[in-house]
C-alpha positions in Angstrom: -16.1 8.0 -10.3 -13.4 5.8 -8.8 -12.5 5.3 -5.1 -9.7 3.6 -3.4 -10.6 2.4 0.1 -7.8 1.3 2.4 -8.0 -0.8 5.6 -5.8 -2.7 8.0 -3.7 0.0 9.6 -3.3 0.2 13.4 -0.9 -0.1 16.3 1.5 -3.0 16.4 4.6 -3.9 18.5 8.0 -4.0 16.9 8.5 -7.4 15.2 4.8 -7.7 14.6 2.8 -7.9 11.4 0.0 -6.0 9.6 -1.8 -6.5 6.4 -3.1 -3.5 4.5 -5.8 -3.8 1.9 -6.9 -1.3 -0.8 -10.0 -2.0 -2.9 -10.9 0.0 -6.0 -14.6 0.7 -6.6 -16.7 2.6 -9.1 -16.5 2.9 -12.8 -13.3 0.9 -13.5 -12.0 0.5 -17.0 -8.7 -1.2 -16.6 -6.3 -1.2 -13.7 -2.7 -1.0 -14.6 -0.2 -0.3 -11.8 -1.1 -0.6 -8.2 1.3 0.6 -5.5 1.8 1.5 -1.8 3.4 4.7 -0.6 4.0 6.1 2.8 4.5 9.5 4.3 6.5 10.3 7.4 5.6 13.4 9.4 6.9 16.5 7.6 8.1 14.6 4.6 6.9 13.8 1.1 5.4 10.4 0.2 7.8 7.7 -0.8 7.2 4.6 -2.8 7.1 1.4 -0.6 6.1 -1.3 -3.1 4.7 -1.5 -6.6 2.9 -4.1 -8.6 2.5 -3.3 -12.3 0.0 -5.2 -14.5 2.8 -7.5 -15.9 3.0 -9.4 -12.6 6.3 -8.0 -11.5 6.9 -6.4 -8.1 9.4 -3.9 -6.8 10.3 -2.7 -3.3 12.1 0.1 -1.5 15.4 -1.1 -0.1 14.2 -0.4 3.4 11.4 -2.9 3.2 12.8 -5.7 1.0 12.5 -9.1 2.6 9.9 -7.8 5.1 7.0 -6.5 3.0 5.1 -8.2 0.2 2.8 -6.6 -2.3 0.1 -8.7 -4.0 -2.9 -8.1 -6.2 -6.3 -9.8 -6.5 -7.4 -8.6 -10.0 -10.8 -10.2 -9.7 -11.5 -8.1 -6.6 -9.6 -5.0 -7.9 -7.7 -5.1 -4.6 -4.0 -4.7 -3.7 -2.5 -5.9 -0.4 0.6 -5.1 1.5 1.7 -7.8 4.0 4.1 -6.2 6.4 6.2 -8.4 8.6 9.0 -7.8 11.1 7.8 -4.2 11.5 10.1 -1.6 13.0 9.4 1.7 14.7 10.8 3.5 11.7 8.0 2.0 9.6 5.6 4.2 11.5 3.8 6.4 8.8 0.6 7.0 7.0 0.3 4.5 4.2 -1.4 5.3 0.9 -2.6 3.2 -1.9 -2.1 4.4 -5.5 -3.5 3.0 -8.7 -3.3 3.8 -12.4 -6.9 3.1 -13.7 -7.4 4.0 -17.3 -5.4 7.1 -17.8 -5.8 8.5 -14.2 -3.8 8.0 -11.0 -6.0 7.7 -7.9 -5.0 7.8 -4.2 -6.6 6.3 -1.2 -7.3 8.3 1.9 -4.4 6.9 3.9 -4.2 4.6 6.8 -2.0 5.1 9.9 0.5 2.4 10.8 2.2 2.8 14.2 4.9 0.5 15.4 5.6 1.0 19.1 6.0 -1.0 22.3 
């Protein structure tokens, strides 16, 4: 059984920074893609950033230049460094990972940007 455990959410002022972490544990064969999504109240999850196993990264236009996704493959962990946060970044952030042939989701972590 595989679990994705997220941490690092919280309350931050506009212009501030947060770093989210997501660690995969359990019976892990091979981790392919790792990504972060977010969900605004009443809306579907949207892709924020992705890090496939080939070392590339991609970002939603709304976060380009402010967010950075990175992976530590030795620790089965993916990070999301969020800088210059805006109130419109307020959402629940979810980690997603393709491990073997199955996609897994974390439980979600709340990020609130407010003064």
